[in-house]
Every structure is written in C-alpha cells, then in structure tokens.
C-alpha positions as CSV (number, residue, x, y, z in Angstrom):
1,X,-25.3,-7.3,-22.0
2,X,-25.0,-9.2,-25.4
3,X,-21.4,-8.8,-26.3
4,X,-20.8,-12.0,-24.2
5,X,-23.5,-14.3,-25.7
6,X,-22.0,-12.8,-28.9
7,X,-18.5,-13.9,-28.5
8,X,-19.7,-17.4,-27.5
9,X,-21.4,-17.7,-30.3
10,X,-19.3,-16.7,-32.6
11,X,-16.6,-19.5,-31.1
12,X,-19.2,-22.3,-31.1
13,X,-19.9,-21.3,-35.1
14,X,-16.0,-21.0,-36.2
15,X,-15.5,-24.5,-34.0
16,X,-18.7,-25.7,-36.2
17,X,-17.7,-24.7,-39.6
18,X,-14.6,-26.1,-38.6
19,X,-15.9,-29.3,-37.5
20,X,-18.0,-29.4,-40.8
21,X,-15.4,-28.7,-43.6
22,X,-16.3,-25.6,-43.9
23,X,-13.1,-23.4,-43.2
24,X,-11.0,-26.4,-44.9
25,X,-8.9,-28.5,-43.7
26,X,-5.5,-29.6,-41.8
27,X,-3.3,-26.0,-40.2
28,X,-5.9,-23.5,-42.6
29,X,-9.1,-24.7,-40.6
30,X,-6.9,-24.9,-37.3
31,X,-6.0,-21.1,-38.2
32,X,-9.6,-20.2,-39.0
33,X,-10.9,-22.0,-35.7
34,X,-8.0,-20.0,-33.9
35,X,-8.7,-16.9,-35.4
36,X,-12.6,-16.6,-35.4
37,X,-13.1,-18.9,-32.4
38,X,-10.7,-17.6,-29.7
39,X,-8.8,-14.5,-31.4
40,X,-11.7,-12.6,-32.5
41,X,-14.3,-13.3,-29.8
42,X,-11.9,-12.3,-27.2
43,X,-10.3,-9.0,-28.6
44,X,-14.5,-8.0,-28.9
45,X,-14.7,-8.9,-25.0
46,X,-11.6,-7.3,-23.4
47,X,-12.5,-4.3,-26.3
48,X,-15.9,-4.2,-24.9
49,X,-15.5,-4.5,-21.1
50,X,-12.9,-1.9,-21.4
51,X,-14.8,0.8,-23.1
52,X,-18.1,0.1,-20.5
53,X,-15.6,0.0,-17.6
54,X,-14.1,3.4,-18.6
55,X,-17.4,4.8,-19.7
56,X,-19.5,3.9,-16.6
57,X,-16.4,3.3,-14.0
58,X,-17.8,-0.1,-13.0
59,X,-15.4,-2.9,-11.5
60,X,-18.4,-5.5,-12.3
61,X,-18.4,-4.6,-15.6
62,X,-14.5,-5.7,-15.9
63,X,-15.7,-8.6,-13.8
64,X,-18.6,-9.5,-16.7
65,X,-15.5,-10.7,-18.8
66,X,-14.0,-13.5,-16.8
67,X,-17.4,-15.7,-17.5
68,X,-17.9,-14.3,-21.2
69,X,-14.0,-15.6,-21.7
70,X,-15.1,-18.7,-19.3
71,X,-17.8,-18.9,-21.9
72,X,-16.2,-18.7,-25.2
73,X,-13.8,-21.7,-24.0
74,X,-16.3,-24.0,-22.9
75,X,-18.4,-23.3,-26.4
76,X,-14.9,-23.6,-28.3
77,X,-14.1,-26.9,-26.8
78,X,-17.5,-28.3,-26.8
79,X,-18.1,-28.6,-30.7
80,X,-16.9,-32.0,-30.9
81,X,-19.2,-32.9,-28.2
82,X,-22.0,-31.2,-30.0
83,X,-21.1,-32.4,-33.4
84,X,-20.9,-35.8,-32.2
85,X,-24.6,-35.9,-31.1
86,X,-25.7,-34.1,-34.0
87,X,-24.3,-36.7,-36.7
88,X,-22.3,-39.4,-35.2
89,X,-22.9,-42.9,-35.3
90,X,-22.6,-45.7,-32.5
91,X,-20.5,-48.7,-32.7
92,X,-19.3,-51.5,-30.8
93,X,-15.8,-52.0,-31.5
94,X,-13.3,-54.7,-30.2
95,X,-9.9,-53.9,-28.8
96,X,-7.5,-55.8,-30.9
97,X,-4.6,-54.5,-28.8
98,X,-3.2,-51.4,-26.3
99,X,0.3,-50.0,-27.7
100,X,2.0,-47.1,-25.2
101,X,4.0,-45.2,-26.8
102,X,5.9,-42.1,-25.4
103,X,5.7,-38.3,-26.8
104,X,8.1,-36.1,-26.2
105,X,7.6,-32.0,-26.5
106,X,10.1,-29.4,-26.0
107,X,9.9,-26.2,-25.7
108,X,13.1,-23.1,-25.1
109,X,12.3,-20.8,-22.2
110,X,14.6,-18.2,-20.5
111,X,15.4,-20.7,-17.8
112,X,16.2,-23.4,-20.4
113,X,15.1,-26.6,-22.9
114,X,12.0,-27.6,-21.0
115,X,11.2,-31.4,-22.0
116,X,7.8,-32.7,-21.3
117,X,6.8,-36.6,-21.8
118,X,3.6,-37.9,-22.2
119,X,2.7,-41.4,-22.8
120,X,-0.5,-42.0,-24.6
121,X,-2.4,-45.2,-25.4
122,X,-3.2,-46.5,-29.0
123,X,-6.3,-48.4,-28.8
124,X,-6.4,-50.6,-32.3
125,X,-10.2,-51.5,-33.4
126,X,-11.8,-54.0,-34.9
127,X,-15.0,-51.9,-35.4
128,X,-18.3,-52.7,-38.1
129,X,-17.2,-50.8,-41.8
130,X,-16.5,-47.3,-41.7
131,X,-16.0,-47.0,-37.9
132,X,-12.6,-45.9,-36.5
133,X,-9.2,-48.4,-36.9
134,X,-7.5,-46.4,-34.2
135,X,-8.1,-44.8,-30.5
136,X,-5.4,-42.7,-29.2
137,X,-6.4,-41.5,-25.7
138,X,-4.0,-40.3,-22.8
139,X,-4.9,-43.3,-20.4
140,X,-5.7,-46.6,-21.5
141,X,-9.5,-46.5,-21.8
142,X,-10.0,-50.5,-22.3
143,X,-8.0,-53.5,-22.3
144,X,-6.7,-56.5,-25.9
145,X,-10.4,-58.0,-26.0
146,X,-13.1,-55.8,-24.3
147,X,-15.8,-54.3,-26.3
148,X,-15.6,-50.6,-26.4
149,X,-19.1,-48.6,-27.4
150,X,-17.4,-45.6,-29.5
151,X,-19.5,-42.7,-31.5
152,X,-17.7,-41.8,-34.3
153,X,-18.1,-38.4,-37.1
154,X,-18.3,-40.9,-40.0
155,X,-17.5,-37.4,-42.2
156,X,-13.8,-38.2,-40.2
157,X,-13.7,-34.5,-39.0
158,X,-14.2,-35.1,-35.2
159,X,-12.2,-37.5,-33.3
160,X,-13.9,-41.0,-31.7
161,X,-15.4,-40.3,-28.0
162,X,-16.8,-43.1,-25.5
163,X,-20.9,-42.8,-26.4
164,X,-20.4,-42.8,-22.1
165,X,-17.9,-39.8,-22.4
166,X,-20.3,-37.8,-24.5
167,X,-21.5,-34.3,-22.0
168,X,-25.4,-34.2,-23.7
169,X,-26.8,-31.2,-21.6
170,X,-24.6,-31.1,-19.0
171,X,-21.8,-28.9,-21.4
172,X,-24.8,-27.0,-23.3
173,X,-26.2,-26.0,-19.4
174,X,-22.2,-24.7,-18.4
175,X,-21.9,-22.5,-21.4
176,X,-25.9,-21.3,-20.7
177,X,-24.5,-20.5,-17.2
178,X,-20.9,-18.6,-17.8
179,X,-22.8,-16.5,-20.7
180,X,-26.2,-15.5,-18.5
181,X,-23.8,-14.7,-15.4
182,X,-21.8,-12.7,-17.4
183,X,-24.3,-10.9,-19.2
184,X,-25.8,-10.5,-15.5
185,X,-23.5,-9.0,-14.4
186,X,-22.5,-6.4,-17.0
187,X,-25.8,-5.3,-16.8
188,X,-25.2,-4.9,-13.3
189,X,-22.1,-3.0,-13.9
190,X,-24.5,-0.5,-16.8
191,X,-26.5,0.1,-13.8
192,X,-24.0,0.9,-11.2
193,X,-20.9,3.1,-10.9
194,X,-17.9,2.6,-8.4
195,X,-18.0,5.9,-6.0
C-alpha cells in the first residue's frame, strides 16, 4: 500500500531537486532526474508488484502497479508547475515577433531511418527586467504586438508558462487520485487471493 506513494514521492522529490539545482546542471541533472525520478521508482514498483503478486497470487496486486506508474509520471511531469507556483514571477510581456522553424529529428529503426519534422514557434518577447526574452512552443500562442502574461522562474531552471496554463490543484488531484487508486488496489490485492 505504501509503495505507490513512495514511488510518486521519490519522482516528485527528484524532479524538484533537479528544478532547484540540487542535482547540478545540464545533462548531469537530467541523468540524475531520470535515474531517481523514473528508473528507481518504476523499478521499485515493478519489484514490489511482482513480490506481492507472487506471495498473494492476486491479480489486483499486479493491477495496482498501473495507476502507481501513472502517478509517478504525473508527479514528475508536474514539477515544473509546482516550481512556478512556488517561486514564479508573473509578468506582462509584449510579443515583438513570432518566427516559425522546423526541427528535424531522425532515428534508426529496423525498417530504416525515420525522420520526424516538428514546427516550433519562437516568440521573441519584450518583458520587464529579469523576465524571459524568448518563449518556444509547438504552436503559436500569441501574435506579434499582443500582450502575453507569463509566469517565469527567476532562477531560470524551469521554462516559463502562460499564467493561464498553470494547472493548480487539478494536477495535484490527479497525482493523489492515481496514487490513492494504486494503494486501494494494492490493499484489495493483499486481502484477496485468486482461486
């Protein structure tokens, strides 16, 4: 029952430590976050779920791993929103220009090379001192000359977001719901045994 909450908590803590700079910068930070935010929690959940299912013989114990994994991913993805809510600064910026460009990513597969092209939009901004100068998104969120209300991290560790795009309690509720559902299935699995 405790394993899903521990896994989601570890993912959230690793993401938070990465966003606050405790885990270094650049690729080193990303490696630590991947290790302690994804690999360790998911491996722990897999081992816990396997051991519980093996011991109790319950399919519910196995099913408990699914929402627990979802909780881990939601917790890790929600770190940026939590950081911006905690220490973000809201500013009104003028959009000077919007430039679209195509990014190409290629990967090799057994069938051959696969090329993915994505159009991204660079929004060049005129913000108050300390605010972001550039915001890149996969869609155009404002036109040149418009005002854009952003929340940015003064430490520069988290990407800025539109003030209206922060998830508030919805994201936290999703984490709690996924972890709670996993704990419930785990508890039911511990109490029952397949026949």
